[in-house]
N, C-alpha and C positions, 0 to 999 in steps of 0.2 A: 523506369527505375523508381522504386519507392524510396522516399527519403524522410517520410513522416509517418508516425503511428500515434495512436491514442490508447491510453489504459484508463479504465474506470475501476476504482478499487473500493473495497470495504472490508472492515475487520470487526469482529465482535468477540466479547468475552463474557461468560457468565460469572459474576463476581463471587458467588458463594462456592462454586465448584472449581473455578480456575480453568474451565474448559473454554477454548477459544477456536475461532475459525476465521479464515480469510478468503477473499475472492478477488481475482483480477480478470477483467474482461478486456481483451486486447483486440483493437480494430486496426487493420491494415488494408491496403488496396486488395490484398489477397483474401480478405474475409475476416471472420471473427473466431477467436480462440478464447475459451474460458478455462482459467486455472483456479484451483482451490486447494485448501488444505485445512487440517485441524491439528491442534496442539493442546496438551494438558499443562496445567500449572503455568499459566501465562497471564498477560494483561491485555486490556483493550488496545493500548498504544502499540504493543508489540505485534498484535495482529494487524493493525492498520499498516505498520511498517513492513510486515511480512508480505502483504498484498502488493505493495509498491515494489519492494526489492525483487520478489519472484517474477513480477511482470516485466521489470527492466531486464533481468537476466534472460528471460525467455526471448524477448525482442533481440537482445544482443547476440544470443546464440543462434537464432533462426533467421534473422533479417539483417545481414551485414551492411546493407546499403542505407539503413535508416540512420539519419543524423539528428533528427528532432523528435523528441518523445513528449507528447502532451499527456500529463497525468491529471486526472480528475478525481478528487477525493472530498469527502465531507468532513474530514478530520483537520481541524485547524492546527493541531499538533504537527501532523505530517506536512501540510502545505506550507507551514511557517519555517520548517527546518532549513530550507535552502537559504532563506534570508539570514539565518543565524550561523551559517557555515564558517565565515571568517572568524567571528567571535569565538565560537566553540572550538575550532581548530587551534587558534592561537592560545587558548586557555588550556590546551591539551585535554579538553573534555572534562575539566574540573570546574565545579561550581565555585562561587565566591566564598562558600563555607568550607571549601577544601575537600569536598567529596566528588567522586566521579558522577557525571550526569547519568540519569536513568537511561537505559537502553543504549549506552555508549557503543556497544558492539555493533548494533544494527545501524545506528546513525553513521558510524564510521564506514560501514559497508555501503550505505546509501551515497555518501560523499565519494567513495572510491568509484562506484558505478557511474555517478554523475560526471566524473572527470573524463569518461570515455564517450559520452553522448550528451547532447544538450537536453536537459530536462526542463520542461515548462509546466509548473504546477498551477492548477486552478482549483480554488475552493468552491465546491458546489453545495447548495443547501440540501440537507438530507430530506428524503421522502417527498420531493416535489414531483408534480405529475405532468409537466409540459416541457416540450423541447427535447431534441435528440440527446443532449448531454445528460439531461435529468432522467430520461427514460433508461439509459444504460446504468445510471447510478441506482435507480430503483431496481433494475434487474440484479445488480450486484448485491444490494441490500436484501432482496428476497432470497437469493441463493445462499448468502451467508447465514441468514436466519434458519433456512431449511437445514443446512449442515449442522448448525448448533443444536437444533431440535433432535436430529438423528443421533448426534454424539451424546447428548444428555440422556436420550432414551437408552442407548447402549450401556451407559454407566449406571443406569437405574437397576439393571439386572445383574 
């Protein structure tokens, strides 16, 4: 019975065009699954969040026995969100200046998904070349860059 899985995520956004892409590499005892997507008019942080959220959804929908989900990301923004859950939730996702936090919709979805499975976030250094975790992070990075190039090429015509 599988009760643990890992997700390696990356997101990217071209700042001038607003074109974004995300990748989630999911590892279970059953093998490897690669998810990806692209979005226009987005931000880097939204793409990082999309990779994590889509990966969690996939695991929850396809592996009912998994109870622990290790998420590896090179985004400090994403890996730090779980530490801020209590504070953000109790402030109703409103900043000290009285405005709603950026990406509140996605942050709330991440917290909702996290209530259904134990999420364990690990911040990995981007573009490192040693160790299993880092190799999958590099794979995610290479794939997200490839998707971005393809999407930007499409928009150029």
